[in-house]
C-alpha positions in Angstrom: 52.4 129.2 209.9 49.4 127.0 210.6 46.2 128.6 210.8 42.8 126.9 211.7 39.2 128.6 210.8 36.6 127.0 212.8 32.9 127.7 212.0 29.4 126.5 212.6 28.4 127.3 216.1 25.3 129.1 217.4 22.1 128.6 219.2 19.6 125.8 219.0 16.7 124.6 220.7 17.1 120.9 222.7 16.9 118.3 219.8 18.3 120.4 217.2 21.6 119.9 215.3 24.5 121.7 214.1 27.7 121.1 212.0 31.3 122.4 213.0 33.8 122.5 211.0 37.8 123.2 211.3 40.0 123.7 208.4 43.6 124.1 208.9 45.7 125.9 206.5 49.6 124.8 205.0 50.8 122.6 202.7 51.6 119.4 205.5 48.8 117.1 206.0 47.2 116.9 209.2 47.8 113.8 210.9 45.1 114.2 213.8 42.2 116.5 214.3 40.0 116.5 217.5 37.3 118.4 218.8 37.1 119.9 222.5 34.6 121.5 224.3 34.9 124.0 227.1 31.4 124.2 229.4 30.4 127.2 231.4 32.2 126.7 234.7 33.6 123.1 233.8 37.1 121.7 232.6 37.9 121.2 229.1 36.5 118.0 227.6 37.6 115.7 224.5 34.6 115.7 222.4 35.9 113.4 219.3 39.1 112.3 217.9 39.8 111.6 214.1 43.3 110.1 213.3 42.9 111.1 209.3 44.4 108.1 208.1 41.4 106.2 209.1 37.6 106.6 208.9 36.4 106.2 212.1 36.5 108.3 214.9 36.7 107.9 218.7 34.0 109.8 220.8 33.1 111.0 224.6 30.8 108.7 226.1 28.4 112.2 226.4 28.2 112.3 222.6 28.2 108.7 221.4 25.1 107.9 219.2 24.3 111.9 218.9 27.8 113.3 217.4 29.8 112.1 213.9 33.4 113.3 213.2 34.4 112.9 209.8 36.7 114.2 207.0 35.7 116.6 204.5 36.8 116.5 200.6 39.1 119.2 201.1 41.9 119.6 202.3 42.9 119.2 206.3 39.3 119.8 206.7 37.1 117.8 209.4 33.4 118.7 210.7 31.3 117.3 213.8 28.0 116.5 212.8 25.9 117.4 216.2 22.5 115.6 216.4 20.0 115.7 219.2 21.8 118.2 221.0 21.0 118.8 224.8 21.8 121.8 227.1 24.9 120.3 228.5 26.2 120.2 225.6 26.4 124.1 225.6 29.7 125.1 225.6 32.7 127.0 223.3 33.8 124.2 220.7 37.9 124.4 220.0 39.6 122.3 216.9 43.1 120.7 217.5 44.9 119.7 214.5 48.5 118.1 214.7 50.9 118.2 211.8 53.9 116.7 212.0 54.8 116.8 215.8 53.1 119.9 216.4 49.8 120.6 217.7 47.6 123.9 216.4 44.4 125.0 218.6 41.7 127.4 216.9 39.9 130.2 218.9 36.6 128.3 219.2 33.4 128.4 218.1 30.8 128.8 220.8 27.6 126.2 220.7 24.5 127.3 222.9 21.7 125.0 223.3 18.2 126.1 225.1 15.9 124.1 226.7 
């Protein structure tokens, strides 16, 4: 059974930075890791997507130039560096990992950006 551990959420002032991390257990390698967010009162949206065989992630237009998703040296671990945070970045951030053909979701971590 694959388990995902997310960390790094919290409260930050606008303009600040946070780093989220997602790590998946298990012996198989992750193929794709994705961060989503669910802003209050809005639908869930994709933030960043990284194929683990590649070095560059794809981003939502709203976070391009501010967020960077990258692989960590630890197996099946990726982080999301969030800079220049805005109040509209507030929400629960979820990690999704695809291993073989199955998708696994984390429980989410709260990010709150105050104005």
